[in-house]
Structure formats: C-alpha cells, structure tokens
C-alpha positions, 0 to 999 in steps of 0.5 A: 483699783484706780479709775484709770485702770478699771477703764482698761478691763475687758468685759466678761463676755470678751474674756478668754478662758484657757481650757482646762487640759485633760488628762487622757488614759494611759495606753496599754502596754501591748498596743504601743509598738517598740521604738527602731533606730534608723540604721535598722529602718535603712536595713534590707531584709534578710531574703533581699540580702540572699538574692543579691549575694546570689545574682552577684554569685551567679554573674561572676560565675557566669564571667569565669565560664566565659574566660574559660571558654575562650582558653578552652577555645584557643587550647583547641585551636593549637591543638587541633591538626589542620586537615587540608584536603586537596579537592581534583577539579572536575574532569570537563564531560569528553565530547561526544564524537559526531554523528556519521553522515552518510555521503551520497554515492557517486560514480565517476564516469569512466573516461573516453579514450580518443585516439590522436589523428595520424600526421603524415610528415614528409623526409626533407631531403639532404642537404648538398655537401659544401665544400670550403677552399682553405688559405695557402698556409704562411711561409716558416719564420727562420729563427735569428740567432742573437748574440747573448748579452754578458752579464757583468758581476759588480763586486761590493765595495770592500768596507772599510777595515775598522781601526783596532784598538787594544783593550788596555788602550780603551777608555770609558766614559762610563763603565760597563756594568758586572752583574752576576746572575743569582743562579751563578752565585748559587752554583759558584759560576765564575769565567772571562768572557771576551767580546768584540765590540764595535763602537760608532763614531759617537762611543756607543756600542754598535755592534757586540757578539762573542769571541770566547765563551766562559764555560757558562751560558748565563755568563756569556748572555749577561756579558753580552747584556752589561756591555750595552751599558758600556760608553766610550771616548770617541776615537779619531783619525786625522782630526775626524772621529772613525768607528773602531773595535776592541775585544773587550775581556770581562772577568765574572768571578765569584767569591768561594 
C-alpha cells in the first residue's frame, strides 16, 4: 500500500463495525394468527346483518300498514252512511202571566139632580089681518087674424137628357177586361150581362148600373167591376164634348 493511501486510513478506534445479525428463535405455530384479507375485515359480523335486515323489514311492514290504513279509511268513508239529525230549536220559555194588581175599590158618588126653575112665558098677541088691494085685471087682447103666407114650391130644373148612343157606335180607347171568376169556370156558369153606362165628357165611366142580369150573381158583379176599367172616345155635339149613355152588353162564355 502506498503512502498516500496510508494517509487516508482511519484509526482503529474510530472504525465502525456492523453488528452481526442475531438469529431469533422461531415462534411456535399456535401463537401465529391466521392471515385475513381486506374484504373479510370490511364484512360486518352476522349478528349485525341480521339486525339490519330486521329493521328494514319492520320499516317496510310499517309503511305497508300505513298505506292499507288509508285505503281502509277511504272504503269506510264510502260505505258508512252519513246520518244527519235535525235538532229542533228549543222553545223559548213562555212568559209568566202578570201578577194581578188589586185595584182600589172606588165608589162613584151618586149624581145630584137639580130641578130647573120654572119660567113663565107670556103669550104673544095675535097679529091683525092685513088686507091688500089687488090691481084691476088688464083688458083682454083681441086676436088678429093674418092672412096665411102662400107656399111656393119651386120645381128643380129638369135634368138635361143624355145623348144615347147605340152599342155598335161606341168606340173604346181601352176595352173592358173580361175576367171569368174561377168559381164560375168550375160551375160552368155563362151568360150575357147588360149594363147602362153613363160616360162623362172625358170618356170615363161615371155611372154603371145593371139593366139585365145574366142569371148568376158572380157574373153580374164581375161585369160591373170589369166595366170600370174601360175608357171611351169622348162624344161631341155642335163641337162641344157632352155626357152620353149606352147600353153595353158583356158576354161571359165558358167553353163546354
């Protein structure tokens, strides 16, 4: 070994010597506990599991009982009839009759009659009769007979004679409508109605009268109504329009 290496050698007093391992005696097999896993350590004991299961079953049973009690109450409320009792109001106490009060005995004094005094009335003397003088009666009036006033009857002026025109000479501005009543058609009524027509100066029918009947009232009334619709050509005399009359026949025939 060189000198340099020798200089770094520690002294023997300062050197560390590792102790040698001491072999321990082996433990007996009865004292060594068996090895258990982590799952076995975390698992609860059996008695605790039985207790937890019992508590859960009791809660479930209580919840089921409460739900069934609600259903039973609903069924009872539906089935049980409702009894309503009407309680009559209590009658008010009757008032007691009033206590009779004793009235004092009042004595009415007897009325005292007073006789009226006698008064003497002197009779009046009878009046003297009065005689009145009546005036003399007036002289009687002598009736004077007057001559009766003659009554003069004035006859109305004679109506001017109407100019009569034959039916063949009559000219129409509008001929009368010929309407057969529906009932006359059904009953097959027919005939000729003759009418007296007075025409004014304007050619209008002023007066219409029945001269000869057809034998049926319906046809006669219809003829009077139809003639109102006629318009005539005015007639003149000496250049002046005049009123005139005509006997106009109106024939109502029903086809047989």
